[in-house]
Steps between C-alpha positions, in 0.01 A plus 500: 500500500598748233226623268491687175386862537144604416379158373602318821632212288740276690864563417695174469814465708798593292756231426821676406793305353791410722670813633186716463276609781254767606691741729202609712229289661209430267605252231391594152474873576856604432714493189750221468817589690818310411847502650789388286877497544686638201836377370684757712313385813290817518140439618243609244127527564254510214136602533253446221133584513189482285217747469264302723275603786439291808434557868520372857170407656424723798708792367300560181816601323629442152855478372577651162816363347651678203699290257856590584829340593709625791849365564654573839870454556784622717791693348787266413769707671500512879656847500235621255224356718626683808539828307146472365362430846690793656357733235148363552522534879607863469236588239211335686583620852631177652859570603790714382859563599613826661860610552556653842826564688689299240278195554213349303174455689162383374172683551162333448227692320120460538482158333825375653387594850175304451694200366721506810196519729330210322811282514557580866134427580515165321822407682356602837179307431702191409749494789304667784123531456434144385754331731463375854715666767684734262500862612609829349740739672652840424830648611695821486760499224772507768341210689584278202868595521747244630691788663246503783589142586859607555409795719635748247364852472286546193554829324302648216614361166697208660425126559215485247344151529569251218199290607207494743606191695638671811190712548269201461705297750446770763130401512566134575460499879190720513325291234601176671330623818184589307484141377559350846851393396368270224686427178496531203413855394619759251563875475486708183603854411507729198751784523782694340851360493833556327633165371854626445745608232434406138735312272586624154263240355204628701520867402290487182228267618226756566303429821707192576800724567324753727709595803193559720235230501182392675563161659220252569628257760372224726660309788347172615596351835473123456566206735820323383326172408253681273738749337588289194134430420418870533795585277366276223142621543599866488693448175187364332276775636727782391558352155125465449454864600754629247364289217137582577527853361730424205403491133790259451534296824799311363703822530520427874718217627652371824868433567640334811826667608554278805792320335695822442685713753176608670515423872132408529258312271380762251263494205476785249191569292626645173359683199627506142596866463625638165862483623462148639349312793506686832356454847168659597458329839723315747382233743753406769482246781720582801570295809458620860831694508339839431235439764767406753685822411176696555458325835852595604456859383166564671532274802157352422435136425407422139352161579146427388254214536472227239227286650634391838861567409688829540737582212702784347347555154671493164466809282340488154548824306354626172597828339402670176493859380200684363712657225613158378140377493383809308773458239440126462128540435545801273743300289277194512200699379673713237409385150524647152198431286513492121148555377413433136240768434509451124677259267778750433525676836617380840518714813737432793359596840610465861267313735553459875321177591508540879296258704158645576564502876828687456387749235484854644161563339261219408269692265522801273178685409503652151257790442607547137575825319239773472266302720149633551402617846277196557784259424736702718258463790489125438880464501524716811250269669680183387838621630351612832305177539803279435716694745229471765500124445873491572612453137790741426391694194690732264277766351594793280188714456638701206697267268682631193510169310267241353405182683745291297785735589397488866501119491863512387583745780330295772657174376841658555388613847410143591125560550326159462154626395356801317135612499372707206158653430328621184176664393310174545595491868254782573209287374609147594750542783742267317874569532798342321756330727837419343753251639863612474648152454258364240365827351153341519219754540185401683169679524397541864214691658599778739322328790712186451843665463602458863394137517665408171831673582513343846441157342781550251742630763427202726569266207859626467 
């Protein structure tokens, strides 16, 4: 149960009006957090808080809420939204465009590289680590080229692979032997590919229009009688994965393209980009024709066991690109916050509300300006201790700005939590932990920082 701070008086469960809720576990501890849809269909979030103090039993923390109103909204113009995000990504070290040899390529900075690693790790955990009989493979960039299937000579700079499918297929027979010829099973790979030429509409779409991409692909080899059920199941799993990390899950949708000119049943998972709805992942069910072609090409049987029967499997393929995923979640998390600091003054700030598991750094440690040597030792210890515990921590030992200015900076970087110290920390060991999304600040003892942050990150 929640308790009031030093007096240990029970805190009644909050009963917010319809549409209001507490955004983080621990009812009654957070300010009211409301989502409304304005007349122009732009989502608006409003946070209001009172100057109260309460805590979570077991953490011995207190939350100090300052009376303020924060309105979060997305820019009305899609083009403006993309321009603002491009500028933010460049300024904060996520990703930026570089012109080379008459072509635009995209380089990822320190934060962008960590975002890519986190997204790739979450994808791999979802489709490989937690699944039965799904295995990862790696191939040479030329192994993924269809030119090898035709016996053509591969020369440097030619036959760059548009996908990873051909390389993954080359592992079918060896994996089938490892599993004693039993079906079903899956193979997954993450690697570079070159999807093909861009249309005039794709040129100004930032990462979505990159000519070189990192594909994340899986191939499942399914007995024919089970292929339709697997196709439906995989659609649900992949849609849940995309929505799990989104601030606005409704931005993701599914469209069935089987009734169009597509030769095989295909489902596209789409995201509402500023220029319109576009695909972020394709799921395709293919019959046994490709497996029969592989059998003819290699001279090896592609039949596997389905119980007592021997069958040629159907092929279930999923493909997404890491660049598309990065752009989708950056756009999903980008928010402009109008903060009413006084009755006559409002400040517009950029906030990157990335999911805690995707954020490049989970915590920022703020030593403050002109910090005494004792406090500096404390912040050094906190940063080192958090890193040792496996919590990615951003720490600038010699800041040039106040804590409030650093909060603004770290909000734009997408850091979910900030830890600040003051003169009282030397005597009491109490730090101030601020939440990026609610701006709530909680008093936490140094010895409980790891436990509290792990609890919050698990709650996301």
